[in-house]
Every structure is written in structure tokens, then in C-alpha cells.
C-alpha positions as CSV (number, residue, x, y, z in Angstrom):
1,X,1.2,101.2,80.2
2,X,3.0,99.8,83.3
3,X,3.7,96.7,81.5
4,X,5.2,98.6,78.7
5,X,7.2,100.8,81.2
6,X,8.6,97.7,83.0
7,X,10.0,96.1,79.5
8,X,11.5,99.4,78.3
9,X,13.5,99.8,82.0
10,X,14.7,96.5,81.9
11,X,15.5,96.5,78.3
12,X,17.5,99.5,78.9
13,X,19.1,97.7,81.9
14,X,19.8,94.9,79.8
15,X,21.3,97.2,76.9
16,X,23.8,98.9,79.3
17,X,24.8,95.6,80.9
18,X,25.6,94.3,77.3
19,X,28.3,97.0,76.9
20,X,31.6,95.6,75.9
21,X,33.4,97.7,79.0
22,X,30.4,96.6,81.4
23,X,31.0,92.8,80.3
24,X,35.0,93.2,80.8
25,X,34.9,95.0,84.1
26,X,33.4,92.1,85.7
27,X,36.3,90.2,84.9
28,X,38.7,92.2,87.2
29,X,40.7,89.9,89.9
30,X,42.5,91.8,92.8
31,X,46.2,91.2,92.6
32,X,45.5,90.0,96.0
33,X,43.5,86.8,94.7
34,X,45.5,86.7,91.7
35,X,48.9,86.2,93.8
36,X,47.0,83.1,95.7
37,X,46.3,81.9,92.5
38,X,49.8,82.0,91.6
39,X,50.8,79.9,94.7
40,X,48.0,77.9,94.1
41,X,49.0,77.2,90.2
42,X,52.7,76.6,91.2
43,X,51.7,74.3,94.2
44,X,49.7,71.8,91.7
45,X,52.7,71.9,89.5
46,X,55.2,70.8,92.0
47,X,52.7,68.3,93.9
48,X,50.5,66.7,90.9
49,X,51.4,67.7,87.5
50,X,55.4,68.0,87.3
51,X,57.2,70.3,85.2
52,X,57.6,69.3,81.4
53,X,60.5,68.0,80.0
54,X,61.7,67.8,76.6
55,X,64.8,66.0,76.8
56,X,62.9,62.6,75.9
57,X,63.0,64.0,72.3
58,X,66.8,63.8,72.3
59,X,67.2,60.5,70.7
60,X,64.2,60.8,68.4
61,X,64.2,59.6,64.8
62,X,64.2,62.5,62.4
63,X,62.0,60.9,60.1
64,X,59.4,60.9,62.7
65,X,59.7,64.9,62.7
66,X,56.5,66.3,61.2
67,X,56.1,69.4,63.0
68,X,52.5,71.8,62.2
69,X,53.4,73.8,59.2
70,X,52.6,77.3,61.0
71,X,54.8,76.9,64.3
72,X,58.2,77.7,65.4
73,X,59.2,73.9,64.9
74,X,58.2,74.1,61.3
75,X,61.1,76.4,60.8
76,X,63.3,73.4,61.5
77,X,64.1,70.1,58.9
78,X,64.9,67.9,61.7
79,X,65.1,67.6,65.4
80,X,67.8,70.2,67.2
81,X,71.0,69.1,68.7
82,X,70.7,67.6,72.1
83,X,71.7,70.4,73.9
84,X,68.8,72.5,72.7
85,X,66.3,70.3,74.6
86,X,68.5,70.3,77.5
87,X,69.0,74.1,77.5
88,X,65.1,74.3,76.9
89,X,64.1,72.3,79.9
90,X,66.5,73.7,82.2
91,X,65.4,77.2,81.5
92,X,62.0,76.2,82.0
93,X,62.8,74.8,85.2
94,X,64.6,78.3,86.2
95,X,61.7,80.2,85.1
96,X,59.2,78.5,87.1
97,X,61.1,78.9,90.3
98,X,61.5,82.5,89.8
99,X,57.9,83.1,88.9
100,X,56.9,81.0,92.0
101,X,59.2,83.0,94.2
102,X,57.8,86.3,92.5
103,X,61.3,87.4,90.9
104,X,60.5,90.0,88.2
105,X,57.2,87.7,88.1
106,X,56.0,89.5,84.6
107,X,58.8,88.5,82.8
108,X,59.9,85.2,84.1
109,X,55.8,84.5,83.8
110,X,56.0,85.2,80.1
111,X,59.6,83.4,79.7
112,X,58.3,80.3,81.4
113,X,55.0,80.1,79.2
114,X,57.3,80.7,75.9
115,X,59.7,77.9,77.1
116,X,56.6,75.8,77.4
117,X,55.3,76.7,74.0
118,X,58.7,76.1,72.2
119,X,59.1,72.8,73.6
120,X,55.3,71.3,73.2
121,X,56.2,73.0,69.6
122,X,58.4,70.1,69.0
123,X,56.2,67.7,71.2
124,X,53.5,67.9,68.8
125,X,55.6,67.4,65.6
126,X,54.9,63.8,66.2
127,X,51.3,64.5,64.7
128,X,49.5,64.5,68.2
129,X,48.2,67.9,69.4
130,X,47.0,67.6,73.2
131,X,44.8,70.0,75.3
132,X,47.5,71.3,77.5
133,X,47.8,74.7,76.3
134,X,45.7,76.3,78.7
135,X,48.0,76.0,81.4
136,X,51.1,76.9,80.2
137,X,49.6,80.1,78.5
138,X,48.4,81.3,81.8
139,X,51.3,83.2,82.9
140,X,51.3,85.2,80.1
141,X,48.1,86.9,80.8
142,X,48.3,86.5,84.5
143,X,52.0,88.0,84.8
144,X,51.1,91.1,83.2
145,X,47.6,91.2,85.3
146,X,49.6,91.4,88.5
147,X,49.8,88.1,90.0
148,X,53.3,88.8,91.1
149,X,52.1,91.7,93.2
150,X,52.1,90.0,96.7
151,X,53.8,86.9,98.2
152,X,57.0,87.7,96.5
153,X,60.6,88.6,97.3
154,X,59.8,92.1,96.8
155,X,58.6,92.1,100.3
156,X,62.1,92.0,101.3
157,X,63.3,94.9,99.1
158,X,63.8,98.0,101.0
159,X,61.8,101.0,99.8
160,X,60.6,99.0,96.7
161,X,57.7,100.4,94.7
162,X,55.5,98.1,92.8
163,X,53.9,99.4,89.5
164,X,50.6,98.6,90.1
165,X,48.4,97.2,87.0
166,X,45.5,99.7,86.3
167,X,41.9,98.1,86.9
168,X,41.1,98.0,83.0
169,X,44.3,96.3,82.2
170,X,43.9,93.9,84.5
171,X,40.2,93.2,83.5
172,X,41.1,92.9,79.9
173,X,43.8,90.2,80.4
174,X,41.8,88.2,82.3
175,X,38.7,88.6,79.9
176,X,40.8,87.7,77.0
177,X,42.1,84.3,79.0
178,X,38.3,83.8,79.9
179,X,37.7,84.3,76.0
180,X,40.4,81.6,74.9
181,X,38.8,79.0,77.3
182,X,35.6,79.5,75.9
183,X,36.8,79.3,72.5
184,X,38.6,76.1,72.9
185,X,35.6,74.7,74.3
186,X,33.6,76.2,71.2
187,X,35.9,74.6,68.5
188,X,35.6,71.3,70.4
189,X,31.7,71.5,70.2
190,X,32.0,72.6,66.6
191,X,34.2,69.4,65.9
192,X,31.6,66.9,67.2
193,X,28.9,69.0,65.4
194,X,30.7,68.2,62.0
195,X,30.9,64.6,63.3
196,X,27.3,64.2,63.2
197,X,26.4,64.5,67.2
198,X,23.4,66.5,66.2
199,X,21.7,63.5,64.5
200,X,19.2,61.9,66.3
201,X,20.4,58.6,65.0
202,X,24.2,58.8,65.9
203,X,25.5,58.5,69.1
204,X,28.4,60.2,69.6
205,X,29.6,59.7,73.0
206,X,28.6,56.1,73.1
207,X,30.7,55.5,69.7
208,X,33.8,57.2,71.2
209,X,33.1,55.2,74.8
210,X,32.9,51.5,72.9
211,X,36.1,52.8,70.6
212,X,38.3,53.9,73.7
213,X,37.3,50.5,75.1
214,X,38.2,48.3,72.2
215,X,41.1,49.8,70.7
216,X,43.0,51.3,73.7
217,X,41.5,48.8,76.5
218,X,40.7,51.5,78.5
219,X,38.5,49.8,81.3
220,X,37.5,52.6,83.7
221,X,35.3,52.9,86.9
222,X,32.2,53.4,84.6
223,X,33.1,51.2,81.8
224,X,31.4,48.0,83.2
225,X,28.0,49.3,84.0
226,X,27.6,51.5,80.8
227,X,29.3,49.3,78.1
228,X,26.1,47.1,77.7
229,X,23.8,50.1,78.2
230,X,21.6,50.7,75.1
231,X,19.2,53.1,76.1
232,X,19.1,55.4,72.9
233,X,17.5,58.6,74.7
234,X,20.3,58.2,77.4
235,X,23.2,58.4,74.8
236,X,21.7,61.2,73.0
237,X,21.1,63.0,76.2
238,X,25.1,62.9,77.0
239,X,25.4,64.3,73.1
240,X,23.4,67.2,73.6
241,X,24.2,67.9,77.2
242,X,28.2,67.7,75.8
243,X,27.2,70.4,72.8
244,X,25.2,72.6,75.1
245,X,27.8,72.7,77.6
246,X,30.8,73.4,75.3
247,X,28.9,76.0,73.3
248,X,27.6,77.6,76.6
249,X,31.0,78.2,77.6
250,X,31.5,81.0,75.3
251,X,28.0,82.5,75.6
252,X,28.4,82.6,79.4
253,X,31.0,85.5,79.0
254,X,28.6,88.1,79.1
255,X,28.6,87.5,82.9
256,X,31.4,86.3,85.2
257,X,28.4,84.9,87.2
258,X,27.3,83.0,84.4
259,X,30.8,82.0,83.2
260,X,31.3,80.5,86.6
261,X,28.2,78.2,86.6
262,X,29.4,76.8,83.4
263,X,33.1,76.2,84.9
264,X,31.4,74.3,87.7
265,X,29.6,72.4,85.3
266,X,32.9,71.9,83.2
267,X,34.5,70.1,86.5
268,X,31.6,67.8,86.5
269,X,31.9,67.2,82.6
270,X,35.7,66.4,83.3
271,X,35.4,64.1,86.1
272,X,32.7,62.3,83.9
273,X,35.0,62.3,81.0
274,X,38.0,60.7,83.3
275,X,35.5,58.1,84.5
276,X,34.6,57.4,81.3
277,X,37.2,57.8,78.9
278,X,40.4,58.0,81.0
279,X,41.2,61.1,79.7
280,X,42.5,63.8,82.2
281,X,41.8,67.3,81.2
282,X,43.9,68.6,84.0
283,X,45.0,71.6,82.4
284,X,41.1,72.6,82.2
285,X,40.8,72.4,86.0
286,X,43.9,74.2,86.6
287,X,42.8,77.3,85.0
288,X,39.5,77.1,86.2
289,X,40.6,77.7,89.7
290,X,41.3,81.1,88.7
291,X,38.0,82.1,88.2
292,X,36.9,81.2,91.8
293,X,35.7,83.8,94.0
294,X,38.6,83.9,96.0
295,X,37.3,86.9,98.2
296,X,34.3,85.1,99.1
297,X,36.3,81.7,100.0
298,X,38.8,83.7,102.2
299,X,36.2,85.7,104.1
300,X,34.5,82.1,104.5
301,X,37.5,80.7,105.9
302,X,39.0,83.7,107.9
303,X,35.5,85.0,108.9
304,X,33.7,88.5,108.3
305,X,36.1,90.5,110.3
306,X,39.5,88.9,109.1
307,X,38.5,87.8,105.6
308,X,40.7,90.6,104.4
309,X,43.9,90.2,106.8
310,X,46.4,88.1,104.6
311,X,49.1,86.3,106.7
312,X,52.2,87.8,106.9
313,X,53.7,88.2,103.5
314,X,57.4,87.8,104.3
315,X,56.8,84.6,106.3
316,X,54.8,83.0,103.2
317,X,57.8,84.2,100.7
318,X,60.3,82.4,103.2
319,X,58.0,79.2,103.1
320,X,57.5,79.4,99.5
321,X,61.4,79.5,99.0
322,X,62.1,76.7,101.4
323,X,59.4,74.8,99.3
324,X,61.2,75.9,96.1
325,X,64.6,74.6,97.5
326,X,63.1,71.3,98.3
327,X,61.9,70.5,95.1
328,X,64.7,71.8,93.2
329,X,67.1,69.3,95.4
330,X,64.3,66.7,94.8
331,X,64.5,66.9,91.4
332,X,68.4,66.9,91.1
333,X,68.2,63.6,93.4
334,X,65.8,62.2,91.6
335,X,67.8,62.7,88.1
336,X,70.8,61.2,90.0
337,X,68.7,58.3,91.1
338,X,67.2,57.6,87.8
339,X,70.2,58.2,85.7
340,X,67.9,60.2,83.0
341,X,68.4,63.9,82.0
342,X,65.7,66.4,83.2
343,X,62.9,64.4,84.7
344,X,60.8,66.8,86.8
345,X,57.7,64.5,88.3
346,X,55.0,65.8,90.8
347,X,55.9,64.9,94.6
348,X,52.4,62.7,94.8
349,X,53.3,60.7,91.6
350,X,56.9,60.0,93.0
351,X,55.6,58.7,96.2
352,X,53.5,56.4,94.4
353,X,56.4,55.2,92.6
354,X,58.2,54.9,95.6
355,X,55.7,52.4,96.8
356,X,55.6,50.4,93.7
357,X,52.0,51.4,92.9
358,X,51.5,51.2,88.9
359,X,49.8,54.1,86.9
360,X,51.4,56.4,89.4
361,X,50.9,59.5,87.2
362,X,47.3,58.5,86.5
363,X,46.5,58.1,90.0
364,X,47.9,61.4,91.1
365,X,45.8,62.9,88.4
366,X,42.7,61.2,89.8
367,X,43.4,62.5,93.4
368,X,43.8,66.1,91.9
369,X,40.1,65.7,90.0
370,X,39.0,64.4,93.0
371,X,40.3,67.3,95.3
372,X,38.9,69.9,92.8
373,X,35.6,68.2,92.6
374,X,35.0,68.3,96.4
375,X,36.3,72.0,96.3
376,X,33.9,73.0,93.7
377,X,31.1,71.6,95.9
378,X,32.5,73.7,98.9
379,X,32.3,76.8,96.5
380,X,28.5,76.1,95.4
381,X,28.0,75.7,99.2
382,X,29.4,79.0,99.9
383,X,27.8,80.8,97.0
384,X,24.4,79.3,98.1
385,X,25.0,80.4,101.9
386,X,25.5,84.0,100.9
387,X,22.5,83.8,98.5
388,X,20.1,82.4,101.4
389,X,21.4,85.0,103.6
390,X,20.8,87.9,101.4
391,X,17.1,86.6,100.7
392,X,16.4,86.4,104.5
């Protein structure tokens, strides 16, 4: 009888927790921490990734123009005039700086994403569609979720009243964005299954590993010890691990805690992909950082008593404005020196290039992956520390 009551009690709790509104509510992120992420997001672009430029397509031959049929670029019969790409890239820079400063953040975030989407539409007209979409659609969701609430120029406006984003709107937008991450992983897993990765005889990871080595000459850190490793069980473990991880993303959405676990696993997965295949899924790492429990991290840095005390907002905005001015000047000087239209590299890439270090962009991405990996370990440590304290 007691066993039956226990099952009924826990089933009713599970049934309540599985309601959509309860699932979505767990994805609410306080605008304070969304604003922290906005600064981090923009800083990663400035320091590591750089801003996209579309002016390199100006001299492209029209017979190469083959955009996806259902796309903005599909409305064109050939590449637009040069002024189109110059204007698009210039607007993308302006909207990015405004978004960083918090100027009409909701709308500048939307416009930044639109210019990125339009530009990459033409980018994809060469037939290759990459995995960058996650980081440049993020501002569409986060701008309307309230990531412009703090650390923006609004701090200098007298009697300015910010229109707060409701709890439900914030949670729904964050959840939909998390769903888009899960769906992108799901489609990747589905494609692998269609390619025979479930078959015990096949070795999907090893096939792609050798293919990359032979056809693209990708000689990475893990290539030499693995290229001659023939253990079938090991390679099938790699296949099934990848499928479970990618399918698990969309299932883990039922709880933000489960989703965060899969994000941590995803960081390790993308690190291995970088070391084995030299494919940097940096777009994924950028958006994974959104779902860090920033409340826990900031309280751990500042201490329990001062965890909710943010630095003075006006001082931070001045610092952000100085950074924006520096990078705008830096990019203008870079254009003048390189004699090329609208090229916006990250600062680390430029420094490595200045020291004549080859493959500067790849090395800057490797540094970014390493830092995110270390930060992931730190986040796990913070959660374990809280868990142990609660148990004691």
C-alpha cells in the first residue's frame, strides 16, 4: 500500500513538472545576467571571432551563384552590385556597435541578426552551408528577452524608464532559442543515422576521420595516435556516444538542469571534434555560454554577501564605449593598412598575424576553445560545491 502511494505521489509530481508552462518557466534568465551575457557575447566577437564581412563576394563570378531556392538570395539571378555588399557589411558593423552599447538594444539586435542572415544567404550561394547560424540568430531572441536592460547607454538618460520584459516572455524566448539548439543537434544526429552510424559494422567517426586526413590533409593533435588505431569497439563507442549526445539535447529540454549537463558534454564533444577533425564549432560554444548559471558564478566570484551587487553601471558603460571606440578605430586602421574593403578580424587574430604566426584565426579559435573548456570545468566545480554543501 505504501509502495502504491509512493508511486502515485511521485507520478503526480512528474506529471505536474512535465507541463509545458513548468518546463518553459525554468528557462527564465534575469535581465541582469542576460546583460552580462550581452557584454560577453560582443567581447568574444571583438577579441576572437571578428565581425563577418561580405565584401569578398564583390568580385565573385556570377556562374558560381547558386543560392538555396527558398532564401532571400534566391530572389536574385546573380550577385548584387558591389555597393550592396559594402552597405550590408557597414550596417552590420553599426548595428553591432549599437547593440554592444545598448542603444535601442531590442531593435539593433534584431537588425544585426537580419544583416548577418542576409549576408550569409549570399555566402551560402556557393553551395556550402556552415554551422554559424546559432550565434547570429541569438540576438533576435535575446534582444526581446531583455539583454539590453543593464550596462547600456540608458544609464545616462535622465528619467528614462525601461519597459520591463515580462517573466513569461523572457522564459518563452529563451526556451525557443534552447529548442533551436536542440533541433540543430537532432538534425545532425538524424543525418548520421541515415548514413548508417547505427550499423554495428560501420565506423562513421573513423570514416570521416580518415577522409579528413586524406582528402583535406588535416593533421591535428589526435591524428597520429588515432589514425592507425583499429579497435572496432572503440570506434563504435565514438559513433554511439555522438548519436546519444546529439539526440539527448532535444530530450534534455524538459529541465534546464538536464540541458546544462548536455551543454557541458557538448563542450567536450566540440573540443574532441576540433582536435580530431579541425572543425571549430565556435558558434555553438558562444551560445552555450548563455545557459550558464550566472547567478551562481557571480555569487561565487563576489561572495555570498556581495553576489548581487553589480559594478557601477555608468562606469561599465564608459568602459564599453571606450572598447567600441578602440575597435572601430582599429578596424579602420586595419582597412587602411591592408587596402581591402571592410575586413574586421578579432584582436587576437590580428596580434598573431602581426607576429607572423601562421593560421592565426585557427589558433585564436583554439585558444577560445581551451578557455571555454577550462571555464566549463570551473562551472562544474561550482555546482558540485553547492551540491556537497546542501548534502552536508
